[in-house]
TIGULO-906159 format. One record per residue (C-alpha): x, y, z; residue number from 1. Coordinates in Angstrom, 1 decimal. Example, Ala and Ser with C-alpha at 12.3 -4.5 7.8 and 13.67 -1.06 7.14 Angstrom:
REM residues 2
{{12.3, -4.5, 7.8}, 1} {{13.7, -1.1, 7.1}, 2} 
***
This chain:
REM residues 83
{{94.5, 97.2, 125.3}, 1} {{97.5, 95.0, 124.8}, 2} {{98.4, 92.4, 127.4}, 3} {{102.0, 91.5, 127.7}, 4} {{103.5, 88.4, 129.2}, 5} {{107.1, 88.5, 130.3}, 6} {{108.7, 85.0, 130.1}, 7} {{111.7, 85.6, 132.3}, 8} {{113.3, 88.3, 134.6}, 9} {{116.6, 86.5, 135.2}, 10} {{118.9, 85.1, 132.7}, 11} {{121.6, 82.5, 133.5}, 12} {{124.6, 82.4, 131.2}, 13} {{127.2, 79.6, 131.5}, 14} {{129.6, 78.1, 129.1}, 15} {{133.1, 76.5, 129.0}, 16} {{135.9, 77.5, 126.6}, 17} {{138.6, 74.9, 125.6}, 18} {{141.4, 75.2, 123.0}, 19} {{141.9, 72.6, 120.3}, 20} {{143.8, 70.3, 122.6}, 21} {{140.9, 70.4, 125.2}, 22} {{142.7, 72.6, 127.7}, 23} {{140.7, 75.4, 129.3}, 24} {{141.1, 78.9, 128.0}, 25} {{141.7, 81.5, 130.7}, 26} {{140.8, 85.1, 130.3}, 27} {{138.8, 84.8, 127.1}, 28} {{136.3, 87.6, 126.6}, 29} {{132.7, 87.5, 125.5}, 30} {{130.0, 90.1, 125.2}, 31} {{126.3, 89.6, 125.9}, 32} {{124.1, 92.2, 124.2}, 33} {{120.6, 92.8, 125.3}, 34} {{118.2, 94.9, 123.2}, 35} {{115.0, 95.9, 125.0}, 36} {{113.5, 97.2, 121.7}, 37} {{113.4, 94.2, 119.4}, 38} {{112.7, 96.3, 116.3}, 39} {{115.4, 98.8, 117.0}, 40} {{118.5, 96.6, 117.4}, 41} {{121.5, 99.0, 116.9}, 42} {{124.8, 99.3, 118.6}, 43} {{123.6, 102.5, 120.2}, 44} {{120.5, 100.8, 121.7}, 45} {{122.0, 97.8, 123.5}, 46} {{123.0, 96.9, 127.0}, 47} {{126.3, 95.1, 127.1}, 48} {{127.6, 92.7, 129.7}, 49} {{131.3, 91.8, 129.5}, 50} {{132.2, 88.2, 130.5}, 51} {{135.6, 86.7, 131.1}, 52} {{136.5, 83.0, 131.5}, 53} {{138.2, 81.9, 134.7}, 54} {{141.2, 79.6, 135.1}, 55} {{139.0, 76.6, 134.3}, 56} {{137.8, 78.2, 131.1}, 57} {{134.3, 78.7, 132.5}, 58} {{132.0, 81.6, 132.4}, 59} {{128.9, 81.8, 134.7}, 60} {{126.8, 84.9, 135.2}, 61} {{123.2, 85.6, 136.3}, 62} {{121.7, 88.8, 134.8}, 63} {{118.7, 90.5, 136.2}, 64} {{116.9, 91.8, 133.1}, 65} {{114.1, 93.4, 135.1}, 66} {{110.5, 93.9, 134.2}, 67} {{109.2, 94.9, 130.8}, 68} {{108.2, 98.5, 130.9}, 69} {{107.3, 99.1, 127.3}, 70} {{106.6, 97.5, 124.0}, 71} {{103.8, 97.4, 121.3}, 72} {{104.8, 94.3, 119.5}, 73} {{104.5, 90.6, 120.1}, 74} {{107.6, 88.4, 119.7}, 75} {{107.5, 84.6, 119.7}, 76} {{109.4, 83.3, 122.7}, 77} {{111.7, 80.3, 122.1}, 78} {{113.5, 78.7, 125.0}, 79} {{117.0, 77.6, 124.1}, 80} {{119.5, 75.4, 125.9}, 81} {{122.8, 74.2, 124.4}, 82} {{124.0, 71.0, 125.9}, 83} 
***
């Protein structure tokens, strides 16, 4: 029997976009891609969230990634934060 631990169920994404002069970039687009099957990362097997920067050049979004419902492999979890 495999025991699985899910590290997180919610993901907070936030960043600021500025041009080369330091001014905020309005309307810039970014895509967050989530693969629930770590070993089958294809463009057909991802969930995409489209993000757009506001007038201050900021993007802020909370994603509910839900509970793990499958998986046979262990993946080392690394917490990342960009300051």
